[in-house]
DRENTIPA-590652 format. One record per residue (C-alpha): residue number from 1; residue in one letter; x negated, y, z negated. Coordinates in steps of 0.5 Angstrom, whole numbers, m for minus. Layout:
N
pos,code,u,v,w
NUM,A,X,Y,Z .
...
***
This chain:
232
pos,code,u,v,w
1,M,m62,17,m3 .
2,A,m57,17,m9 .
3,V,m59,15,m15 .
4,K,m54,10,m19 .
5,G,m52,12,m26 .
6,K,m53,9,m33 .
7,R,m46,6,m32 .
8,T,m45,4,m25 .
9,K,m52,0,m26 .
10,E,m48,m3,m32 .
11,V,m42,m5,m29 .
12,R,m46,m9,m24 .
13,K,m51,m12,m27 .
14,D,m48,m19,m28 .
15,I,m44,m18,m21 .
16,D,m46,m22,m15 .
17,R,m44,m18,m8 .
18,K,m46,m25,m4 .
19,K,m41,m31,m9 .
20,L,m34,m32,m6 .
21,Y,m30,m31,m12 .
22,D,m24,m35,m15 .
23,L,m18,m30,m15 .
24,G,m17,m31,m22 .
25,E,m25,m30,m24 .
26,A,m26,m24,m19 .
27,I,m19,m20,m23 .
28,D,m23,m21,m29 .
29,T,m29,m19,m27 .
30,V,m25,m12,m24 .
31,K,m22,m11,m30 .
32,K,m28,m11,m34 .
33,A,m31,m6,m29 .
34,A,m26,m1,m30 .
35,T,m29,4,m35 .
36,A,m27,9,m33 .
37,K,m23,15,m36 .
38,F,m17,14,m32 .
39,D,m13,8,m31 .
40,E,m16,5,m25 .
41,T,m12,3,m19 .
42,V,m14,m5,m17 .
43,E,m15,m4,m9 .
44,V,m15,m10,m4 .
45,A,m19,m10,2 .
46,I,m17,m16,7 .
47,N,m20,m16,15 .
48,L,m17,m19,20 .
49,G,m18,m22,26 .
50,V,m15,m18,31 .
51,D,m16,m12,35 .
52,P,m11,m6,33 .
53,R,m12,m3,40 .
54,H,m8,m8,43 .
55,A,0,m7,42 .
56,D,0,m15,40 .
57,Q,m4,m15,35 .
58,M,m2,m9,31 .
59,V,0,m10,24 .
60,R,5,m7,19 .
61,G,10,m8,14 .
62,V,12,m7,7 .
63,V,12,m11,1 .
64,Q,15,m12,m6 .
65,L,11,m12,m11 .
66,P,13,m16,m16 .
67,N,10,m12,m23 .
68,G,11,m6,m19 .
69,S,4,m2,m17 .
70,G,4,3,m23 .
71,R,4,9,m20 .
72,N,10,15,m20 .
73,V,12,15,m13 .
74,R,16,21,m11 .
75,V,20,19,m5 .
76,G,23,24,m1 .
77,V,29,23,4 .
78,F,32,26,10 .
79,A,40,25,9 .
80,R,46,29,9 .
81,D,53,29,5 .
82,A,55,23,2 .
83,K,48,20,4 .
84,A,45,25,2 .
85,D,48,23,m5 .
86,E,47,16,m5 .
87,A,40,18,m5 .
88,R,39,22,m10 .
89,E,43,17,m15 .
90,A,38,13,m13 .
91,G,34,16,m16 .
92,A,30,20,m10 .
93,D,26,27,m12 .
94,I,28,31,m6 .
95,V,33,31,m1 .
96,G,35,35,4 .
97,A,36,36,12 .
98,E,34,42,15 .
99,D,32,46,9 .
100,L,28,40,8 .
101,L,24,40,15 .
102,E,22,47,14 .
103,I,19,46,7 .
104,V,15,40,11 .
105,Q,13,45,16 .
106,S,11,50,12 .
107,G,5,45,10 .
108,K,8,43,4 .
109,V,9,35,3 .
110,D,11,34,m4 .
111,F,12,26,m3 .
112,D,8,20,m3 .
113,R,13,16,1 .
114,C,19,19,6 .
115,I,26,16,8 .
116,A,31,17,13 .
117,T,38,15,15 .
118,P,38,13,23 .
119,D,41,20,25 .
120,M,36,24,22 .
121,M,30,22,26 .
122,P,32,27,33 .
123,L,30,32,27 .
124,V,25,28,23 .
125,G,21,27,29 .
126,R,19,34,30 .
127,L,15,33,24 .
128,G,11,27,27 .
129,K,5,31,28 .
130,I,5,33,20 .
131,L,8,27,17 .
132,G,4,22,22 .
133,P,m3,23,20 .
134,R,m1,21,13 .
135,G,2,15,14 .
136,M,9,17,12 .
137,M,14,17,18 .
138,P,20,13,18 .
139,N,20,7,21 .
140,P,25,2,22 .
141,K,20,m4,23 .
142,V,18,m2,15 .
143,G,25,m1,13 .
144,T,24,8,12 .
145,V,29,9,17 .
146,T,36,5,14 .
147,P,43,7,13 .
148,N,42,3,6 .
149,I,38,9,3 .
150,G,40,8,m4 .
151,E,37,1,m3 .
152,A,31,4,0 .
153,V,29,10,m5 .
154,K,30,4,m11 .
155,A,25,m1,m8 .
156,A,20,5,m6 .
157,K,21,7,m14 .
158,G,21,0,m16 .
159,G,14,m2,m13 .
160,A,15,m3,m5 .
161,I,8,m1,m1 .
162,E,8,m1,7 .
163,F,1,m4,9 .
164,R,m2,m2,16 .
165,V,m8,m5,19 .
166,E,m14,0,21 .
167,K,m17,1,28 .
168,S,m23,m3,24 .
169,G,m18,m9,23 .
170,I,m17,m9,15 .
171,I,m11,m7,11 .
172,H,m13,m3,5 .
173,A,m7,m3,m1 .
174,G,m7,m1,m8 .
175,V,m3,m7,m12 .
176,G,m3,m4,m19 .
177,K,m7,m1,m24 .
178,A,m13,m4,m28 .
179,S,m9,m4,m35 .
180,F,m4,m9,m33 .
181,E,m5,m16,m34 .
182,P,m9,m21,m30 .
183,K,m2,m25,m28 .
184,A,1,m19,m26 .
185,I,m5,m17,m21 .
186,A,m5,m24,m19 .
187,E,2,m24,m17 .
188,N,3,m18,m14 .
189,I,m4,m19,m10 .
190,K,m1,m26,m8 .
191,A,5,m22,m5 .
192,L,2,m18,0 .
193,V,m3,m23,2 .
194,G,3,m27,3 .
195,A,7,m21,7 .
196,V,0,m19,11 .
197,Q,0,m27,14 .
198,K,8,m27,15 .
199,A,6,m20,19 .
200,K,1,m24,23 .
201,P,2,m22,31 .
202,S,3,m26,37 .
203,G,m4,m24,40 .
204,A,m8,m26,34 .
205,K,m13,m32,36 .
206,G,m17,m36,32 .
207,T,m18,m35,24 .
208,Y,m12,m29,22 .
209,I,m14,m27,15 .
210,Q,m21,m27,15 .
211,K,m25,m25,9 .
212,V,m21,m21,2 .
213,A,m24,m17,m3 .
214,I,m22,m13,m9 .
215,S,m25,m7,m13 .
216,S,m22,m2,m18 .
217,T,m22,6,m16 .
218,M,m29,6,m18 .
219,G,m32,m1,m19 .
220,P,m35,m5,m15 .
221,G,m32,m10,m9 .
222,L,m32,m17,m11 .
223,K,m30,m22,m5 .
224,V,m25,m27,m5 .
225,D,m24,m34,m3 .
226,P,m18,m33,2 .
227,A,m15,m39,m1 .
228,T,m14,m38,m8 .
229,A,m10,m31,m6 .
230,F,m4,m35,m2 .
231,D,2,m37,m7 .
232,A,2,m45,m8 .
***
């Protein structure tokens, strides 16, 4: 059995793992527990009452975090001609067509978010086995296949994050950094929970959002009262 270090014991000593925390109290506790030598990410886990094995219970979407994610998101764009220029002007890190296809096929995926214009999807579709497992395949449902390429790039750079339910029925997402002000973290969490609520599938039965928990990258998880994670 793993032996807990001194730091781990210290940050966990005042945490009640069975308690259902108010969102504000949970954020304050997570921030205090984030004592690593780097700016830890604040992460949210949402347990949903769905079975993703059924198509009518799949949950996915995109949300614009009002205070950004705190990450430097590298954006790759598949586009040609004027749309390629638009993407570059909007701040895309890498833009291309067949040339970018060859780079990705070689195993070099030097971006965190992939966006494409609709006409490029026959080309991008050939990268499904590479981008799919990374959760980076462009999809019109989350705004990453769009003719409005400049807006999509700016959104990705400005804090838009994608979410997708895992096989276990849980959504995981980073919603900011431990250095953020508590209010900023709370606003980001409420934006995410609100977007997940709006994405409730038709096949969901019973209680949809069952549990919410937050933690920092290296810190312990705290259970949050779901009622406090919604905007009033």
